[in-house]
C-alpha positions in Angstrom: 21.3 37.4 -88.4 19.2 36.5 -85.8 18.0 32.8 -86.2 16.4 32.3 -83.2 12.4 33.8 -83.3 10.4 34.5 -80.4 7.3 34.5 -82.7 8.1 30.5 -84.0 8.4 29.4 -81.1 5.1 30.2 -79.7 3.8 29.5 -83.1 5.1 26.3 -83.0 4.5 25.5 -79.6 0.8 26.0 -79.8 0.6 24.4 -82.8 2.0 21.1 -81.4 -0.5 21.7 -78.4 -3.7 21.9 -81.2 -2.3 18.9 -82.8 -1.8 16.9 -79.6 -5.2 17.7 -78.5 -6.9 16.6 -81.7 -4.3 13.5 -81.5 -5.2 11.4 -78.4 -3.3 7.9 -79.1 0.3 10.9 -79.9 -0.6 12.6 -76.7 -1.5 9.5 -74.5 1.8 7.7 -75.8 4.0 11.0 -75.3 2.9 11.0 -71.5 2.5 7.6 -70.6 5.7 6.2 -71.9 8.1 8.0 -69.5 5.8 7.1 -66.9 6.1 3.5 -67.7 10.1 4.2 -67.8 10.0 5.9 -64.6 8.0 3.1 -63.1 10.5 0.1 -64.4 13.7 2.5 -63.6 12.9 3.8 -60.3 10.8 0.9 -58.7 10.5 -2.7 -60.9 14.7 -2.5 -61.8 16.7 -4.3 -58.8 20.2 -3.7 -58.8 20.3 -5.9 -55.2 18.9 -8.6 -56.0 18.4 -11.1 -53.4 17.2 -15.0 -53.0 19.1 -15.8 -55.8 17.9 -20.1 -57.0 21.0 -22.0 -56.2 22.1 -25.6 -56.3 23.8 -27.8 -54.6 26.0 -30.7 -55.4 27.1 -32.1 -52.3 29.3 -35.5 -52.6 30.1 -34.8 -48.7 27.1 -34.5 -46.3 29.2 -33.7 -43.1 28.2 -31.1 -40.7 30.9 -29.0 -42.2 29.5 -28.9 -46.0 25.6 -28.0 -44.4 26.9 -25.4 -41.9 28.6 -23.8 -45.6 25.8 -24.1 -47.0 23.2 -22.6 -44.5 26.0 -20.1 -44.0 25.2 -19.2 -48.1 21.1 -18.8 -46.8 21.8 -16.8 -44.1 23.5 -14.3 -46.4 19.8 -13.2 -48.4 22.0 -14.1 -51.7 21.4 -17.4 -52.2 18.5 -20.0 -51.7 19.3 -23.2 -52.3 16.1 -24.8 -54.4 17.5 -28.3 -55.6 20.2 -30.8 -54.3 21.8 -32.4 -57.7 23.4 -35.8 -58.1 25.6 -35.9 -60.8 27.7 -32.9 -63.1 26.0 -33.1 -66.0 22.8 -32.1 -64.1 24.9 -29.1 -63.0 25.4 -28.1 -66.6 21.9 -28.7 -67.3 20.1 -26.8 -65.2 22.9 -23.7 -65.4 22.0 -23.9 -69.3 18.5 -24.0 -69.0 18.4 -20.8 -66.6 16.8 -23.0 -63.5 19.6 -22.0 -61.3 21.7 -19.2 -60.8 24.3 -20.4 -58.8 25.6 -24.1 -58.3 27.8 -25.0 -55.3 29.8 -28.5 -55.5 30.9 -29.5 -52.8 33.4 -32.6 -53.1 34.2 -36.0 -51.8 36.1 -35.9 -48.6 35.5 -32.6 -47.8 35.4 -33.1 -44.0 38.5 -34.9 -43.8 40.8 -32.8 -45.8 38.9 -29.7 -43.5 40.2 -31.0 -40.3 43.5 -32.2 -41.6 44.1 -28.9 -42.7 44.3 -29.7 -46.7 42.5 -26.6 -47.9 39.8 -28.3 -49.6 38.2 -26.5 -52.6 34.6 -25.8 -53.0 33.5 -25.2 -56.2 30.8 -22.0 -57.0 29.7 -21.8 -60.6 27.6 -19.0 -62.1 25.9 -17.7 -64.3 28.0 -14.9 -65.1 25.4 -13.7 -68.2 24.3 -10.2 -66.3 27.2 -9.4 -64.2 24.7 -7.2 -61.7 22.5 -10.0 -61.2 26.0 -12.0 -59.7 28.1 -9.6 -58.5 26.3 -8.7 -54.7 26.2 -12.0 -53.9 29.7 -13.0 -54.9 30.9 -10.2 -52.7 28.7 -11.6 -50.0 30.6 -14.9 -50.4 34.2 -13.9 -49.8 32.6 -12.8 -46.4 31.4 -16.2 -45.8 35.0 -17.6 -45.5 35.5 -16.1 -42.8 32.3 -16.6 -40.6 30.6 -20.0 -42.3 31.7 -22.3 -40.0 32.7 -20.3 -36.9 30.8 -22.3 -34.7 32.0 -25.6 -36.0 35.2 -24.7 -35.6 35.8 -24.9 -32.1 37.8 -26.9 -29.5 40.4 -28.5 -30.8 39.5 -27.4 -34.0 40.3 -23.6 -33.6 43.6 -23.6 -34.9 42.3 -23.5 -38.0 40.9 -20.1 -37.9 43.8 -18.6 -37.5 45.4 -16.9 -40.8 43.3 -17.8 -44.3 40.2 -19.7 -44.1 40.8 -23.5 -43.9 39.3 -24.0 -47.0 39.0 -22.4 -50.4 35.9 -21.2 -52.5 36.6 -21.3 -56.4 34.5 -18.9 -58.4 33.6 -19.7 -62.3 31.8 -17.5 -64.3 29.9 -19.4 -67.4 28.8 -17.7 -70.2 30.7 -13.8 -69.1 34.1 -15.0 -67.6 35.1 -11.3 -68.4 32.1 -9.9 -66.5 31.5 -7.2 -69.6 28.5 -5.5 -69.3 27.7 -4.1 -72.2 26.1 -7.7 -73.1 23.2 -6.1 -70.9 23.0 -2.3 -70.9 23.6 -1.9 -75.0 20.0 -4.3 -75.9 18.4 -2.7 -72.5 19.0 1.0 -74.4 18.2 -0.3 -77.9 15.1 -1.1 -76.6 14.6 2.4 -74.8 15.8 3.9 -78.0 13.5 2.4 -80.1 10.7 3.9 -78.1 11.4 7.0 -79.8 9.5 6.5 -82.8 6.6 5.1 -80.8 6.2 8.8 -79.8 6.8 10.7 -83.5 6.5 14.4 -84.1 3.4 15.4 -84.9 4.4 18.1 -87.3 5.4 15.1 -89.4 2.8 13.4 -91.5 4.4 10.2 -92.4 5.6 8.4 -89.4 3.0 6.3 -89.3 3.7 5.0 -93.3 7.7 4.9 -91.7 7.0 2.9 -88.8 5.1 0.1 -91.1 7.7 -0.1 -93.3 10.6 -0.2 -90.7 9.1 -3.0 -88.9 8.5 -4.9 -92.5 12.6 -4.5 -93.0 15.7 -5.0 -91.3 17.4 -2.8 -88.8 20.9 -2.8 -90.4 21.3 -1.8 -94.2 22.3 -2.7 -96.3 22.6 -6.3 -96.2 22.5 -9.2 -99.4 18.8 -10.5 -98.5 16.9 -7.1 -98.2 14.4 -7.1 -100.7 14.3 -3.4 -101.9 17.7 -1.2 -100.6 16.1 2.4 -101.0 13.3 1.6 -98.9 15.5 0.2 -96.3 17.5 3.8 -96.6 14.6 5.7 -96.6 12.9 4.6 -94.0 16.4 4.4 -91.4 16.5 8.5 -92.5 13.8 8.9 -91.1 14.7 7.6 -88.1 17.6 8.7 -87.9 15.3 12.0 -87.6 13.7 11.5 -84.8 16.6 10.3 -83.2 19.1 13.3 -83.8 17.4 16.5 -83.3 
């Protein structure tokens, strides 16, 4: 039995074009939504962000500290926007999203560096979105070898032999494992939910289903849902749009 029929296919195709010509809003959404997504994914979304806002908590204001901060800015990934004065400010600016990174320079950093004690610099990162911080943190690794090249000269040149004379420890806040699903999945849900915005013109009840869907929870069933049957019906219609 031949299920596919060219006559039926052409008839449905012609019918859809006639329907789109009558329904200008549906046609505009069918064309406009893909164009908007193309612009967003192709031009607006940047997978390699630069000049990320950075704050510095410096307990040591030596030439070595200033050289390291300047090297971070010269990498292009860090832009120092604030100078902090306490640990409480560090937590606050990261929690409020005012900066992406906070660099803490410990007390007596220069003295310990000259003595060869390998002082520790702490870089705290808002790693909620791993894609926004991964390239910057990778660039930071290269700074260990080059940031203080000019300053460690003469009698201090021996400190450049072997491992770097200081250590940079990275503390990834809010998403230490670097789970990308925390950002990718909500983004994909947003893309998928645009599908009901361009429903099949052959179904006359799509607009009513969207209105019902806007009044109920997406996850069904739940104890506080006023009308489970209404929720199930709307979810079935949405599933029909998403799954051919």
